[in-house]
C-alpha positions as CSV (number, residue, x, y, z in Angstrom):
1,M,-118.3,50.1,293.7
2,T,-120.0,49.9,297.0
3,Q,-122.1,52.3,299.0
4,D,-120.9,55.0,301.7
5,H,-124.0,55.5,303.8
6,K,-122.9,59.3,303.8
7,T,-123.2,59.6,300.1
8,K,-126.3,59.2,297.7
9,P,-127.0,55.7,296.5
10,V,-125.0,55.2,292.8
11,V,-127.9,55.4,290.3
12,V,-127.1,52.7,287.7
13,W,-129.3,52.1,284.6
14,I,-129.3,48.6,283.1
15,T,-130.9,47.8,279.8
16,G,-131.9,44.2,278.9
17,A,-132.4,43.9,282.5
18,S,-135.3,41.3,282.5
19,Q,-133.4,38.0,282.2
20,G,-129.8,36.5,282.3
21,I,-126.8,38.8,282.8
22,G,-128.7,42.0,282.9
23,E,-131.3,40.5,285.6
24,A,-128.1,39.2,287.6
25,L,-126.4,42.5,287.5
26,A,-129.5,44.3,288.6
27,L,-130.0,42.1,291.8
28,A,-126.2,42.1,292.6
29,M,-126.0,45.9,292.5
30,A,-129.3,46.3,294.7
31,K,-127.5,44.0,297.1
32,Q,-124.8,46.7,297.0
33,G,-127.2,49.3,297.9
34,M,-127.4,50.9,294.7
35,T,-130.4,52.5,293.0
36,V,-131.0,50.1,290.0
37,L,-133.1,51.4,287.0
38,A,-134.0,48.4,284.9
39,S,-135.1,48.4,281.4
40,A,-136.5,45.7,279.0
41,R,-139.4,45.2,276.7
42,N,-141.1,42.4,279.1
43,H,-143.1,44.2,281.6
44,E,-143.8,41.2,283.5
45,H,-140.4,40.0,283.8
46,L,-139.5,43.5,285.3
47,A,-142.1,43.3,287.7
48,N,-140.8,40.1,288.9
49,L,-137.4,41.5,289.2
50,V,-138.7,44.3,291.4
51,D,-140.4,42.1,293.5
52,K,-137.0,39.9,294.1
53,S,-135.4,43.1,295.2
54,K,-137.9,44.2,298.1
55,N,-135.9,42.9,301.1
56,L,-132.3,44.2,299.7
57,P,-130.3,47.3,300.7
58,G,-131.0,48.9,297.3
59,Q,-133.6,49.3,295.1
60,I,-134.6,48.2,291.7
61,L,-137.2,50.3,290.0
62,A,-138.7,49.3,286.4
63,Y,-138.7,51.6,283.4
64,P,-140.0,49.2,280.5
65,L,-138.5,50.2,277.2
66,D,-137.7,49.2,273.8
67,I,-134.3,50.4,272.9
68,T,-135.0,50.3,269.2
69,D,-137.6,53.3,269.4
70,Q,-135.2,56.3,269.8
71,S,-138.2,58.7,270.9
72,V,-139.1,56.3,273.6
73,V,-135.4,55.8,274.6
74,N,-135.2,59.7,275.0
75,G,-138.3,59.8,276.9
76,I,-137.3,57.3,279.5
77,V,-134.0,58.8,280.0
78,E,-135.4,62.1,280.5
79,K,-138.0,60.5,283.1
80,M,-135.0,58.8,284.8
81,M,-133.2,62.0,285.1
82,E,-136.2,63.8,286.6
83,D,-137.0,61.0,289.0
84,H,-133.3,60.5,290.3
85,G,-131.3,63.7,289.2
86,R,-128.6,62.0,287.5
87,I,-127.6,58.5,285.9
88,D,-124.2,57.6,287.4
89,Q,-123.6,54.6,285.5
90,A,-125.1,52.6,282.5
91,I,-124.8,49.0,281.4
92,L,-126.2,48.6,278.1
93,N,-126.7,45.1,278.1
94,A,-129.7,44.8,275.6
95,G,-128.9,42.7,272.5
96,T,-130.0,39.8,270.8
97,Y,-128.4,36.7,268.7
98,I,-129.8,35.0,265.7
99,P,-127.8,32.4,264.0
100,I,-127.2,32.9,260.3
101,P,-126.0,29.6,258.4
102,A,-124.4,31.0,255.4
103,E,-126.4,28.5,253.2
104,S,-129.6,30.7,254.4
105,F,-128.0,34.1,254.8
106,N,-130.5,36.8,254.8
107,S,-130.4,40.5,255.2
108,H,-133.5,40.3,257.4
109,D,-132.0,38.7,260.3
110,V,-128.8,40.9,259.9
111,R,-130.8,43.9,260.0
112,Q,-132.7,42.8,263.2
113,Q,-129.3,42.5,265.2
114,V,-128.1,45.7,263.8
115,E,-131.2,47.4,264.9
116,L,-131.3,46.2,268.6
117,N,-127.5,45.4,269.1
118,I,-126.0,48.6,267.3
119,M,-128.7,51.1,266.7
120,G,-130.5,50.5,270.0
121,T,-127.2,50.7,272.2
122,S,-126.4,54.0,270.1
123,Y,-129.5,55.6,270.9
124,C,-129.0,55.2,274.8
125,I,-125.5,56.6,274.5
126,E,-126.7,59.9,272.4
127,A,-129.5,60.2,275.3
128,L,-127.0,59.7,278.4
129,L,-123.8,61.8,276.9
130,P,-125.1,65.3,277.2
131,D,-125.7,65.2,281.1
132,M,-122.8,63.3,281.6
133,I,-120.5,65.5,279.7
134,Q,-122.0,68.5,281.5
135,R,-121.4,67.0,284.8
136,G,-118.0,65.9,283.9
137,Q,-118.4,62.2,285.3
138,G,-120.0,59.1,284.6
139,L,-119.8,55.4,283.3
140,I,-121.1,53.7,280.4
141,A,-120.5,50.0,279.8
142,I,-121.5,48.2,276.6
143,N,-122.1,44.7,276.6
144,A,-120.3,43.3,273.5
145,S,-118.9,39.5,273.1
146,L,-115.8,37.7,272.5
147,A,-117.6,36.6,269.2
148,G,-116.9,40.2,268.1
149,Y,-113.1,39.2,267.8
150,R,-113.2,37.2,264.7
151,G,-115.8,36.0,262.2
152,L,-117.4,32.7,263.6
153,P,-119.7,30.3,261.7
154,K,-123.3,31.1,261.9
155,A,-122.3,34.4,263.4
156,A,-122.3,36.7,260.3
157,G,-125.1,39.1,261.8
158,Y,-124.3,38.7,265.4
159,G,-120.4,39.0,265.3
160,A,-120.5,41.7,262.9
161,T,-122.6,43.7,265.3
162,K,-120.6,42.8,268.4
163,A,-117.3,43.9,266.5
164,A,-119.0,47.1,265.6
165,L,-119.5,47.8,269.4
166,I,-116.1,46.9,270.3
167,N,-115.0,49.4,267.8
168,M,-117.4,52.1,269.2
169,A,-116.4,51.8,272.5
170,E,-112.8,52.1,271.7
171,S,-113.3,55.0,269.8
172,L,-115.7,56.8,272.4
173,H,-113.2,55.7,275.2
174,S,-110.7,57.8,273.6
175,E,-112.4,61.0,273.5
176,L,-114.7,60.8,276.4
177,S,-112.1,60.3,279.0
178,D,-111.0,64.0,278.4
179,H,-114.7,64.7,279.6
180,G,-114.2,62.4,282.8
181,I,-116.7,59.9,281.6
182,H,-115.1,56.3,281.9
183,F,-116.1,54.2,279.0
184,K,-115.8,49.9,279.0
185,V,-116.6,47.4,276.8
186,I,-117.8,43.9,278.4
187,N,-116.8,40.9,276.3
188,P,-118.5,37.6,277.8
189,G,-117.9,34.0,276.4
190,F,-120.6,31.5,277.0
191,V,-123.0,32.7,280.0
192,K,-126.0,30.4,280.6
193,T,-129.1,32.6,279.8
194,P,-132.4,32.0,278.2
195,L,-130.7,33.2,274.9
196,T,-127.9,30.7,275.2
197,D,-130.1,27.9,276.3
198,K,-131.1,27.9,272.6
199,N,-127.9,26.8,271.3
200,T,-127.5,23.5,270.2
201,F,-123.7,23.4,269.8
202,P,-121.1,22.7,272.7
203,M,-120.5,26.0,274.6
204,P,-116.8,25.6,276.1
205,F,-116.3,27.2,279.7
206,L,-120.0,28.1,280.3
207,I,-120.6,30.1,283.4
208,D,-123.7,31.2,284.9
209,S,-125.1,34.5,285.0
210,D,-124.3,35.3,288.7
211,E,-120.6,34.6,288.2
212,A,-120.8,36.6,285.1
213,A,-122.2,39.6,287.0
214,S,-119.7,39.4,289.9
215,I,-116.8,39.6,287.1
216,I,-118.4,42.6,285.7
217,I,-119.1,44.3,288.7
218,K,-115.4,44.1,289.7
219,G,-114.3,45.2,286.1
220,L,-116.5,48.3,286.4
221,A,-114.6,49.3,289.5
222,S,-111.0,48.8,288.0
223,K,-109.3,50.9,285.8
224,R,-109.5,48.1,282.8
225,F,-111.3,49.3,279.7
226,E,-112.1,45.7,278.6
227,I,-113.8,43.2,281.0
228,R,-113.6,39.8,279.4
229,F,-114.4,36.3,280.6
230,P,-114.2,33.6,281.3
231,R,-110.4,33.6,281.8
232,I,-109.1,30.9,279.8
233,F,-111.7,31.0,276.9
234,A,-111.1,34.9,276.8
235,A,-107.3,33.9,276.4
236,I,-108.0,31.5,273.7
237,M,-110.3,33.8,271.6
238,G,-107.5,36.5,272.2
239,T,-105.2,34.4,270.6
240,L,-107.2,33.6,267.7
241,R,-107.7,37.3,267.2
242,H,-104.1,37.8,266.3
243,L,-103.7,34.8,264.1
244,P,-103.3,35.2,260.2
245,Y,-106.1,34.1,258.0
246,A,-104.0,31.1,256.9
247,L,-104.1,29.7,260.4
248,Y,-107.4,31.0,261.7
249,F,-109.7,29.6,258.8
250,P,-109.0,26.1,259.0
251,I,-109.5,26.2,263.1
252,A,-112.9,28.1,262.3
253,R,-114.1,25.6,259.8
254,K,-113.7,22.8,262.6
255,V,-116.3,24.6,265.1
256,R,-119.0,24.8,262.8
C-alpha cells in the first residue's frame, strides 16, 4: 500500500521491529511514506532504527514494549491510539525460536515460546480489535512460519506455537471479515536474521530480510490470506503438509 499525498499516512504498528524482518519492514514501509510505530524490547536497537529513518518520506517512531506483559501492551496500544488516532495495520512479528532436541525436551523452553509467540501475539490482538471493529476497518498480519505446517525435528516447541498461530489466524479471518477487518498469516521459510544466524544446520533457499520485507508488503496489499515464501521452499513444505504419516516421517528423520 503506497501513500496518496491527499490522504493521511497509513499508520502501521510492527512488533519485533528492532532486527531482522521487523526492522526491514519498518524501513521499507517508511520509504513508502507510512508512519511506522516500532516496538521491541531493545531500546537501543529501536533508537538506531529511528535514526536510520530520518531522511525517509515516512517516519518511524519507537514504542519500546515487551509483548509478554499484557498490561504494558494495553498501555502502549492506548498511547499509540492517543498519539495517532488509529492503527490502520498491525504486523505482529515478535517471536522467538528455541531448539528442543527430543533427548533434552523440557517444558521451560516450550513455555517460553508459548508466552512470547502465542500469548504475546494474543495480547496484541486483544488490544487492537475493539477500535478496529468499531471503525469497521483494519489489517492484522501474524508472522507464523512454514515450520507450523508439520512437526519438524528439534522444533517441538517452536513448530507447535507457529501451528497454533496459523490456526488462530484462520479462525479470526473467518469472523473478522464480516467486520471489515483483513486478517492475514505470514509463513516465511528461512530468512537471514540474527535469530537464524544461530542455526548450525543447512537452511535451504535462505533469503535476506529485505527480500522478505518486499514479499510481505506485496502480500499485505493483495487479497491473499496467506503470505508464504520463498516460493520453491513454500511449495515443498506445502506438499509435505499433505503427505500421510507413513511417507512424511521417513523424510522428517532425514533432516535431523
